[in-house]
Residue frames as a rotation matrix with the C-alpha (Angstrom) as fourth column:
UNK 1
0.304 0.185 0.934 -46.32
0.951 -0.008 -0.308 -12.19
-0.050 0.983 -0.178 27.03
UNK 2
0.995 0.097 -0.005 -45.70
0.098 -0.995 0.036 -8.59
-0.001 -0.036 -0.999 27.92
UNK 3
0.395 -0.918 0.031 -42.06
-0.282 -0.089 0.955 -9.43
-0.874 -0.386 -0.294 28.75
UNK 4
0.020 -0.237 0.971 -41.71
0.769 0.624 0.136 -11.23
-0.639 0.745 0.195 25.39
UNK 5
0.726 0.379 0.573 -42.96
0.668 -0.587 -0.458 -8.20
0.163 0.715 -0.680 23.61
UNK 6
0.892 -0.423 -0.159 -40.56
-0.277 -0.790 0.547 -5.94
-0.357 -0.444 -0.822 25.41
UNK 7
0.016 -0.922 0.386 -37.59
0.001 0.386 0.922 -8.15
-1.000 -0.014 0.007 24.72
UNK 8
0.177 0.158 0.971 -38.73
0.930 0.297 -0.218 -8.47
-0.323 0.942 -0.095 21.09
UNK 9
0.925 0.184 0.332 -38.88
0.293 -0.902 -0.317 -4.57
0.241 0.390 -0.889 20.72
UNK 10
0.696 -0.716 -0.065 -35.54
-0.383 -0.445 0.810 -4.15
-0.608 -0.538 -0.583 22.45
UNK 11
-0.199 -0.753 0.627 -33.80
0.435 0.506 0.745 -6.47
-0.878 0.421 0.227 20.11
UNK 12
0.409 0.354 0.841 -35.41
0.912 -0.122 -0.391 -4.69
-0.036 0.927 -0.373 17.19
UNK 13
0.984 -0.155 -0.086 -34.26
-0.137 -0.973 0.185 -1.26
-0.112 -0.170 -0.979 18.46
UNK 14
0.280 -0.949 0.145 -30.69
-0.183 0.096 0.979 -2.67
-0.942 -0.300 -0.147 18.97
UNK 15
-0.068 -0.285 0.956 -30.72
0.776 0.587 0.230 -4.14
-0.627 0.758 0.181 15.44
UNK 16
0.784 0.316 0.534 -31.90
0.577 -0.687 -0.441 -0.87
0.227 0.654 -0.721 13.97
UNK 17
0.809 -0.577 -0.116 -29.12
-0.383 -0.665 0.641 1.01
-0.447 -0.474 -0.759 16.00
UNK 18
0.054 -0.834 0.549 -26.53
0.171 0.549 0.818 -1.38
-0.984 0.049 0.172 14.77
UNK 19
0.161 0.095 0.982 -27.66
0.958 0.224 -0.179 -1.03
-0.237 0.970 -0.055 11.08
UNK 20
0.929 0.317 0.194 -27.64
0.346 -0.928 -0.139 2.75
0.136 0.196 -0.971 11.38
UNK 21
0.585 -0.806 -0.096 -24.06
-0.316 -0.335 0.888 2.70
-0.747 -0.489 -0.450 12.79
UNK 22
0.933 -0.183 -0.311 -21.87
-0.287 0.147 -0.946 2.91
0.219 0.972 0.085 9.75
UNK 23
0.561 -0.828 0.029 -18.57
0.664 0.470 0.581 0.94
-0.495 -0.306 0.813 9.66
UNK 24
0.198 -0.544 -0.816 -15.69
-0.422 -0.798 0.430 3.25
-0.885 0.259 -0.387 8.60
UNK 25
0.992 0.113 0.055 -15.06
0.012 0.348 -0.937 2.88
-0.125 0.931 0.344 4.77
UNK 26
0.177 -0.974 0.142 -11.55
0.164 0.172 0.971 1.68
-0.970 -0.149 0.190 4.18
UNK 27
0.825 -0.117 -0.553 -9.55
-0.550 -0.391 -0.738 2.77
-0.130 0.913 -0.387 1.01
UNK 28
0.625 -0.635 0.454 -6.73
0.568 0.769 0.293 1.13
-0.535 0.075 0.842 -0.82
UNK 29
0.644 -0.583 -0.495 -3.41
-0.726 -0.669 -0.156 2.38
-0.240 0.460 -0.855 -2.04
UNK 30
0.838 -0.461 0.293 -0.66
0.490 0.871 -0.033 0.41
-0.240 0.171 0.956 -3.94
UNK 31
0.743 -0.648 -0.165 2.93
-0.639 -0.761 0.114 1.47
-0.200 0.020 -0.980 -3.78
UNK 32
0.795 -0.605 0.052 6.15
0.584 0.737 -0.340 0.07
0.167 0.301 0.939 -5.42
UNK 33
0.807 -0.507 0.304 9.39
-0.540 -0.841 0.033 1.29
0.239 -0.191 -0.952 -3.89
UNK 34
-0.328 -0.941 -0.082 11.98
-0.848 0.331 -0.413 -1.39
0.416 -0.066 -0.907 -3.98
UNK 35
-0.841 -0.024 -0.541 12.01
0.149 0.950 -0.274 -4.56
0.520 -0.311 -0.795 -1.87
UNK 36
0.033 0.983 0.182 8.39
-0.123 -0.177 0.977 -5.07
0.992 -0.054 0.115 -0.63
UNK 37
0.198 0.070 -0.978 9.45
0.815 0.542 0.204 -6.28
0.544 -0.837 0.050 2.77
UNK 38
-0.733 -0.553 -0.395 10.97
0.676 -0.658 -0.332 -2.90
-0.076 -0.511 0.856 3.81
UNK 39
-0.800 0.483 0.356 8.11
-0.250 -0.808 0.534 -0.91
0.545 0.338 0.767 2.24
UNK 40
0.177 0.899 -0.400 5.52
0.255 0.350 0.901 -3.00
0.951 -0.261 -0.167 4.05
UNK 41
-0.077 -0.189 -0.979 7.25
0.978 0.179 -0.111 -2.47
0.196 -0.966 0.171 7.40
UNK 42
-0.963 -0.256 0.080 7.27
0.252 -0.966 -0.055 1.24
0.092 -0.033 0.995 6.89
UNK 43
-0.483 0.850 0.211 3.60
-0.484 -0.460 0.745 1.50
0.730 0.257 0.633 6.20
UNK 44
0.094 0.561 -0.822 2.61
0.533 0.669 0.518 -0.98
0.841 -0.487 -0.236 8.99
UNK 45
-0.633 -0.371 -0.679 3.92
0.772 -0.363 -0.521 1.53
-0.053 -0.855 0.516 11.52
UNK 46
-0.898 0.249 0.362 1.44
-0.135 -0.940 0.313 4.22
0.418 0.232 0.878 10.33
UNK 47
-0.686 0.722 -0.091 -1.59
0.148 0.016 -0.989 5.00
-0.712 -0.692 -0.118 12.45
UNK 48
0.068 0.817 -0.573 -4.63
-0.691 -0.376 -0.617 4.43
-0.719 0.438 0.539 10.26
UNK 49
-0.380 -0.263 -0.887 -3.15
-0.840 0.499 0.212 1.68
0.387 0.826 -0.411 8.21
UNK 50
0.309 0.634 0.709 -5.31
-0.898 0.440 -0.003 -1.30
-0.314 -0.636 0.705 8.91
UNK 51
0.695 -0.061 0.717 -3.77
0.149 0.987 -0.060 -3.91
-0.704 0.148 0.695 6.64
UNK 52
0.137 -0.597 -0.791 -0.96
-0.938 -0.336 0.091 -4.46
-0.320 0.729 -0.605 4.23
UNK 53
0.705 -0.024 0.709 -0.23
0.230 0.953 -0.197 -7.22
-0.671 0.302 0.678 1.70
UNK 54
-0.224 -0.841 -0.492 2.94
-0.579 -0.290 0.762 -7.60
-0.784 0.456 -0.422 -0.34
UNK 55
0.422 0.434 0.796 2.62
0.380 0.712 -0.590 -8.71
-0.823 0.551 0.136 -3.92
UNK 56
-0.720 -0.582 0.379 3.08
0.498 -0.052 0.866 -8.20
-0.484 0.812 0.327 -7.58
UNK 57
0.473 0.849 -0.235 1.58
0.410 -0.449 -0.794 -5.62
-0.780 0.279 -0.560 -9.83
UNK 58
0.413 -0.159 -0.897 1.91
-0.532 -0.841 -0.096 -3.90
-0.739 0.516 -0.432 -13.22
UNK 59
-0.680 -0.733 0.003 2.95
-0.461 0.431 0.775 -6.90
-0.570 0.526 -0.631 -15.34
UNK 60
-0.179 0.583 -0.793 1.50
-0.969 0.033 0.243 -9.28
0.168 0.812 0.559 -17.78
UNK 61
-0.665 -0.090 -0.741 1.82
-0.069 0.996 -0.060 -12.66
0.744 0.011 -0.669 -16.30
UNK 62
0.322 0.872 0.369 -1.09
-0.648 -0.082 0.757 -13.98
0.690 -0.483 0.538 -14.33
UNK 63
0.977 0.077 0.200 -0.41
-0.213 0.471 0.856 -15.25
-0.028 -0.879 0.476 -10.85
UNK 64
0.385 -0.916 -0.114 3.31
-0.346 -0.028 -0.938 -14.69
0.855 0.401 -0.328 -10.97
UNK 65
0.815 -0.194 -0.546 5.60
0.559 0.512 0.652 -16.29
0.153 -0.837 0.526 -8.46
UNK 66
0.772 -0.561 -0.299 8.50
-0.252 -0.702 0.666 -14.57
-0.583 -0.439 -0.683 -6.76
UNK 67
-0.045 -0.840 0.541 10.93
0.389 0.484 0.784 -16.58
-0.920 0.246 0.305 -8.80
UNK 68
0.151 0.277 0.949 9.30
0.989 -0.029 -0.148 -15.54
-0.014 0.961 -0.278 -12.04
UNK 69
0.958 0.276 0.071 9.22
0.278 -0.960 -0.020 -11.84
0.063 0.039 -0.997 -11.06
UNK 70
0.508 -0.848 -0.154 12.88
-0.241 -0.311 0.919 -11.89
-0.827 -0.430 -0.362 -10.04
UNK 71
-0.155 -0.609 0.778 13.81
0.690 0.498 0.526 -13.23
-0.708 0.618 0.343 -13.34
UNK 72
-0.530 -0.060 -0.846 12.53
-0.215 -0.955 0.203 -9.97
-0.821 0.289 0.493 -14.84
UNK 73
-0.986 0.104 0.134 10.21
0.161 0.321 0.933 -11.66
0.054 0.941 -0.333 -17.31
UNK 74
-0.360 0.920 -0.158 6.74
0.924 0.327 -0.200 -10.77
-0.133 -0.218 -0.967 -15.96
UNK 75
-0.357 0.162 0.920 6.85
0.277 -0.922 0.269 -7.04
0.892 0.351 0.284 -16.04
UNK 76
0.690 0.647 -0.324 5.59
0.478 -0.072 0.875 -6.98
0.543 -0.759 -0.359 -12.36
UNK 77
-0.229 -0.664 0.712 6.94
-0.427 -0.588 -0.687 -4.72
0.875 -0.461 -0.148 -9.71
UNK 78
-0.507 0.075 -0.859 7.25
0.760 0.508 -0.405 -5.77
0.406 -0.858 -0.314 -6.03
UNK 79
-0.415 0.464 0.783 4.54
-0.260 -0.885 0.386 -3.64
0.872 -0.043 0.488 -4.32
UNK 80
-0.911 0.254 -0.325 2.58
0.384 0.229 -0.895 -3.18
-0.153 -0.940 -0.306 -1.16
UNK 81
-0.144 0.929 0.342 -1.28
0.263 -0.298 0.918 -2.92
0.954 0.222 -0.202 -1.07
UNK 82
-0.990 -0.131 -0.042 -2.18
0.093 -0.416 -0.904 -0.59
0.101 -0.900 0.425 1.81
UNK 83
-0.021 0.999 0.050 -5.61
0.608 -0.027 0.794 -0.73
0.794 0.047 -0.606 3.27
UNK 84
-0.939 -0.328 -0.105 -6.19
0.314 -0.690 -0.651 2.53
0.141 -0.645 0.751 5.35
UNK 85
0.181 0.865 -0.467 -8.86
0.955 -0.269 -0.127 4.38
-0.236 -0.423 -0.875 7.23
UNK 86
-0.297 -0.326 0.897 -9.05
0.624 -0.777 -0.076 7.89
0.722 0.538 0.435 5.47
UNK 87
0.761 0.539 0.363 -10.56
0.067 -0.621 0.781 9.20
0.646 -0.570 -0.508 8.71
UNK 88
0.815 -0.537 -0.218 -7.31
0.349 0.153 0.925 8.39
-0.464 -0.829 0.312 10.49
UNK 89
-0.228 -0.970 -0.084 -4.68
0.244 -0.141 0.959 8.87
-0.942 0.198 0.269 7.70
UNK 90
0.580 0.526 -0.622 -5.01
-0.430 -0.451 -0.782 10.66
-0.692 0.721 -0.036 4.29
UNK 91
0.735 -0.380 0.561 -3.77
0.657 0.604 -0.451 9.35
-0.168 0.701 0.694 1.00
UNK 92
0.737 -0.519 0.433 -1.60
-0.171 -0.763 -0.623 12.46
0.654 0.385 -0.651 0.85
UNK 93
0.496 -0.478 0.726 0.10
-0.817 0.027 0.576 11.39
-0.294 -0.878 -0.377 4.08
UNK 94
0.549 -0.329 0.768 0.85
0.172 0.944 0.281 8.01
-0.818 -0.023 0.575 2.61
UNK 95
0.855 -0.312 0.415 2.10
0.401 -0.112 -0.909 9.57
0.331 0.943 0.029 -0.54
UNK 96
0.583 -0.668 0.462 4.49
-0.701 -0.701 -0.129 11.63
0.410 -0.249 -0.877 1.53
UNK 97
0.442 -0.360 0.821 5.70
-0.492 0.668 0.558 8.45
-0.750 -0.651 0.119 3.32
UNK 98
0.829 0.009 0.558 6.08
0.409 0.672 -0.618 6.82
-0.381 0.741 0.553 0.05
UNK 99
0.795 -0.475 0.376 8.37
0.029 -0.590 -0.807 9.62
0.606 0.653 -0.455 -1.33
UNK 100
0.390 -0.689 0.612 10.44
-0.893 -0.445 0.067 9.67
0.226 -0.572 -0.788 1.83
UNK 101
0.630 -0.060 0.775 10.82
-0.425 0.808 0.408 5.85
-0.650 -0.586 0.483 2.03
UNK 102
0.332 -0.612 0.718 13.01
0.749 0.633 0.193 5.34
-0.573 0.474 0.668 -0.98
UNK 103
-0.578 -0.615 -0.536 15.02
0.002 -0.658 0.753 6.93
-0.816 0.434 0.382 -3.75
UNK 104
0.547 0.798 0.255 12.44
0.254 0.132 -0.958 7.88
-0.798 0.589 -0.131 -6.48
UNK 105
0.489 -0.330 -0.807 15.25
-0.727 -0.666 -0.169 9.06
-0.482 0.669 -0.566 -8.80
UNK 106
-0.584 -0.793 0.175 16.80
-0.578 0.557 0.596 5.65
-0.570 0.247 -0.784 -9.61
UNK 107
0.202 0.656 -0.727 15.43
-0.965 0.261 -0.034 3.62
0.168 0.709 0.685 -12.53
UNK 108
0.726 0.285 -0.625 14.73
-0.288 0.952 0.101 -0.05
0.624 0.107 0.774 -11.70
UNK 109
-0.141 -0.778 -0.612 16.76
0.440 0.504 -0.743 -0.05
0.887 -0.375 0.271 -8.61
UNK 110
0.787 0.273 0.554 16.65
-0.367 -0.515 0.775 0.57
0.497 -0.812 -0.305 -4.88
UNK 111
0.424 -0.690 0.587 20.06
-0.738 0.112 0.665 0.28
-0.524 -0.716 -0.461 -3.19
UNK 112
-0.590 -0.746 0.307 21.58
-0.536 0.647 0.542 -3.05
-0.604 0.155 -0.782 -3.90
UNK 113
-0.157 0.670 0.725 18.44
0.408 0.713 -0.571 -4.36
-0.899 0.207 -0.385 -5.50
UNK 114
-0.551 -0.119 -0.826 18.39
-0.625 -0.598 0.503 -4.01
-0.553 0.793 0.255 -9.26
UNK 115
-0.844 0.403 0.353 15.78
0.535 0.671 0.514 -4.98
-0.030 0.623 -0.782 -11.80
UNK 116
-0.691 0.627 0.360 12.46
-0.198 -0.643 0.740 -3.67
0.695 0.440 0.568 -13.08
UNK 117
0.126 0.778 -0.616 10.66
0.543 0.465 0.699 -5.33
0.830 -0.423 -0.364 -10.25
UNK 118
-0.191 -0.364 -0.912 12.32
0.929 -0.366 -0.049 -2.70
-0.316 -0.857 0.408 -7.93
UNK 119
-0.585 -0.005 0.811 11.00
0.454 -0.831 0.322 0.31
0.672 0.556 0.488 -9.85
UNK 120
-0.879 0.255 -0.402 9.38
0.185 -0.595 -0.782 3.18
-0.439 -0.762 0.476 -8.17
UNK 121
-0.721 0.669 0.178 5.59
0.070 -0.186 0.980 3.44
0.689 0.719 0.088 -9.03
UNK 122
-0.752 0.646 0.134 2.27
-0.351 -0.219 -0.910 4.50
-0.558 -0.731 0.391 -7.62
UNK 123
-0.854 0.519 0.024 -0.66
0.338 0.520 0.784 2.56
0.395 0.679 -0.620 -8.83
UNK 124
-0.854 0.518 0.042 -3.81
-0.452 -0.701 -0.552 4.71
-0.257 -0.490 0.833 -8.46
UNK 125
-0.733 0.633 0.250 -7.46
0.616 0.773 -0.152 3.58
-0.289 0.043 -0.956 -8.27
UNK 126
0.410 0.903 -0.130 -9.30
0.806 -0.426 -0.411 6.87
-0.426 0.064 -0.902 -8.77
UNK 127
0.384 -0.244 0.891 -8.89
0.598 -0.669 -0.441 10.05
0.703 0.702 -0.111 -10.64
UNK 128
0.868 -0.012 0.496 -8.42
-0.350 -0.724 0.595 11.78
0.352 -0.690 -0.632 -7.21
UNK 129
0.661 -0.733 0.159 -5.59
0.260 0.422 0.868 9.44
-0.703 -0.533 0.470 -6.22
UNK 130
0.321 -0.516 0.794 -3.94
0.926 -0.003 -0.377 10.21
0.197 0.857 0.477 -9.67
UNK 131
0.560 0.039 0.827 -4.21
0.179 -0.981 -0.075 13.99
0.809 0.190 -0.556 -9.14
UNK 132
0.936 -0.221 0.274 -2.95
-0.322 -0.223 0.920 13.74
-0.143 -0.949 -0.280 -5.50
UNK 133
0.574 -0.764 0.295 -0.01
0.571 0.632 0.525 11.63
-0.587 -0.133 0.799 -6.60
UNK 134
0.236 -0.490 0.839 1.00
0.882 -0.254 -0.396 14.04
0.407 0.834 0.373 -9.24
UNK 135
0.710 0.059 0.702 0.67
-0.188 -0.944 0.270 17.02
0.679 -0.324 -0.659 -7.01
UNK 136
0.857 -0.431 0.283 2.79
-0.256 0.122 0.959 15.39
-0.448 -0.894 -0.006 -4.18
UNK 137
0.445 -0.758 0.477 5.26
0.868 0.496 -0.022 14.20
-0.220 0.423 0.879 -6.79
UNK 138
0.467 -0.206 0.860 5.71
0.406 -0.813 -0.416 17.90
0.785 0.544 -0.296 -7.97
UNK 139
0.812 -0.077 0.579 6.30
-0.516 -0.559 0.649 18.90
0.273 -0.825 -0.494 -4.29
UNK 140
0.769 -0.560 0.309 8.77
0.275 0.726 0.631 15.93
-0.577 -0.400 0.712 -3.78
UNK 141
0.570 -0.580 0.582 10.77
0.728 0.027 -0.685 16.90
0.382 0.814 0.438 -6.83
UNK 142
0.717 -0.196 0.669 11.76
-0.276 -0.961 0.015 20.08
0.640 -0.195 -0.743 -5.01
UNK 143
0.715 -0.430 0.552 13.70
-0.566 0.107 0.817 17.92
-0.410 -0.897 -0.167 -2.55
UNK 144
0.495 -0.527 0.691 15.63
0.529 0.814 0.241 15.96
-0.689 0.246 0.682 -5.11
UNK 145
-0.160 -0.697 -0.699 18.52
-0.387 -0.607 0.694 17.13
-0.908 0.381 -0.172 -7.30
UNK 146
-0.968 -0.233 0.089 17.84
-0.061 0.567 0.822 14.44
-0.242 0.790 -0.563 -9.88
UNK 147
-0.338 0.914 -0.223 14.48
-0.814 -0.165 0.556 13.98
0.472 0.370 0.801 -11.80
UNK 148
-0.347 0.407 0.845 12.03
-0.554 0.638 -0.535 11.70
-0.757 -0.653 0.004 -10.15
UNK 149
-0.787 -0.068 -0.613 11.33
-0.570 0.458 0.682 8.62
0.234 0.886 -0.399 -12.34
UNK 150
-0.746 0.552 0.373 8.41
0.001 0.561 -0.828 7.28
-0.666 -0.617 -0.419 -10.41
UNK 151
-0.848 0.526 0.063 5.68
0.177 0.169 0.970 5.90
0.500 0.833 -0.237 -12.59
UNK 152
-0.615 0.779 0.124 2.09
-0.365 -0.142 -0.920 7.05
-0.699 -0.611 0.371 -11.73
UNK 153
-0.835 0.227 -0.501 -0.12
-0.387 0.404 0.829 4.46
0.391 0.886 -0.249 -13.49
UNK 154
0.177 0.956 0.232 -3.66
-0.900 0.062 0.431 3.01
0.398 -0.285 0.872 -13.11
UNK 155
-0.273 -0.171 0.947 -3.92
-0.732 0.676 -0.089 0.03
-0.624 -0.717 -0.310 -10.67
UNK 156
-0.029 0.337 -0.941 -4.08
-0.777 0.585 0.234 -3.29
0.629 0.738 0.245 -12.37
UNK 157
0.760 0.409 -0.506 -4.53
-0.062 0.820 0.569 -6.76
0.647 -0.401 0.649 -10.90
UNK 158
0.045 -0.722 0.691 -2.65
-0.946 -0.253 -0.202 -7.08
0.321 -0.644 -0.694 -7.67
UNK 159
0.464 0.085 -0.882 -1.35
-0.067 0.996 0.060 -10.67
0.883 0.031 0.468 -7.03
UNK 160
0.767 -0.237 0.596 -0.40
-0.640 -0.215 0.738 -11.32
-0.047 -0.948 -0.316 -3.40
UNK 161
-0.173 -0.919 -0.355 3.06
-0.788 0.345 -0.509 -12.76
0.591 0.192 -0.784 -2.88
UNK 162
0.038 0.083 -0.996 3.57
0.288 0.953 0.091 -16.22
0.957 -0.291 0.012 -1.35
UNK 163
0.836 0.534 -0.127 2.78
0.204 -0.087 0.975 -16.51
0.510 -0.841 -0.181 2.31
UNK 164
0.284 -0.781 -0.556 6.37
0.951 0.157 0.265 -16.49
-0.120 -0.604 0.788 3.52
UNK 165
-0.589 -0.507 0.629 6.80
0.583 -0.806 -0.103 -12.85
0.559 0.306 0.770 2.16
UNK 166
0.321 0.831 0.454 3.88
0.239 -0.536 0.810 -11.60
0.916 -0.152 -0.371 4.16
UNK 167
0.923 0.078 0.377 4.74
-0.320 -0.390 0.864 -9.73
0.214 -0.918 -0.335 7.29
UNK 168
0.612 -0.713 -0.342 8.29
0.241 0.580 -0.778 -10.78
0.753 0.394 0.527 6.61
UNK 169
-0.337 -0.758 0.559 10.12
-0.280 -0.486 -0.828 -8.50
0.899 -0.435 -0.049 9.06
UNK 170
0.124 0.516 0.847 7.62
-0.971 -0.112 0.211 -9.17
0.204 -0.849 0.487 11.85
UNK 171
0.946 0.167 -0.277 7.89
-0.145 0.985 0.097 -13.08
0.289 -0.052 0.956 11.36
UNK 172
0.437 -0.879 -0.192 11.61
0.494 0.413 -0.765 -12.71
0.751 0.239 0.615 11.50
UNK 173
0.626 0.050 -0.778 11.75
0.754 -0.294 0.588 -10.36
-0.199 -0.954 -0.222 14.45
UNK 174
-0.413 -0.804 0.428 13.41
0.897 -0.440 0.040 -7.80
0.156 0.400 0.903 12.47
UNK 175
0.100 0.413 -0.905 12.84
0.731 -0.648 -0.215 -4.34
-0.675 -0.640 -0.366 13.96
UNK 176
-0.200 -0.392 -0.898 14.64
-0.233 -0.871 0.432 -2.07
-0.952 0.296 0.083 11.60
UNK 177
0.825 0.506 0.252 13.48
0.181 0.187 -0.966 -1.69
-0.536 0.842 0.063 7.97
UNK 178
-0.184 -0.854 0.486 15.93
0.868 0.090 0.487 -1.65
-0.460 0.512 0.726 4.97
UNK 179
-0.072 0.294 0.953 13.90
0.589 -0.759 0.279 1.39
0.805 0.581 -0.118 4.09
UNK 180
-0.482 -0.195 -0.854 14.08
0.812 -0.465 -0.352 4.60
-0.328 -0.864 0.383 6.12
UNK 181
0.661 0.711 0.238 12.13
0.750 -0.624 -0.220 7.82
-0.007 0.324 -0.946 6.10
UNK 182
-0.555 -0.802 0.223 13.99
0.798 -0.589 -0.131 10.86
0.236 0.106 0.966 4.91
UNK 183
-0.342 0.353 -0.871 13.29
0.471 -0.738 -0.484 14.38
-0.813 -0.575 0.086 6.15
């Protein structure tokens, strides 16, 4: 009986200790910077990024498909949803990577990819994210001769892209991204 009581108390103490141990609170960011495959591969390399999902955001069509988005009729942008641990990487650091990973001065285009689905945009979730995006945008503008055209807009429904788009470069064994980080 005494051993059972000790075991019961030990389990209770472990349960309380586990409940008091808080899991880190993850945060979310959504960036559109051209072809989502390359943008995803850049963010996947960042320490503190725990998950990425490519998809569509900022349009009017519910549950759009890749084919619909490419036809330019949905209003959606190809984007990457980034889940990150703010204890390891700050939103400002992610913003810096975003600005360095594409040309934010081109309207509806990144390299050979043309269309509104390739626009540059930051979709914010909180007033703090909006303020940080605007601040870092002003700093980034100093590095560009042409005006930055990146949209900073409230996050709307994010629709994950089809499964074959997820982790595309990793699945194909592609090491190098079509995006690169500028100094």
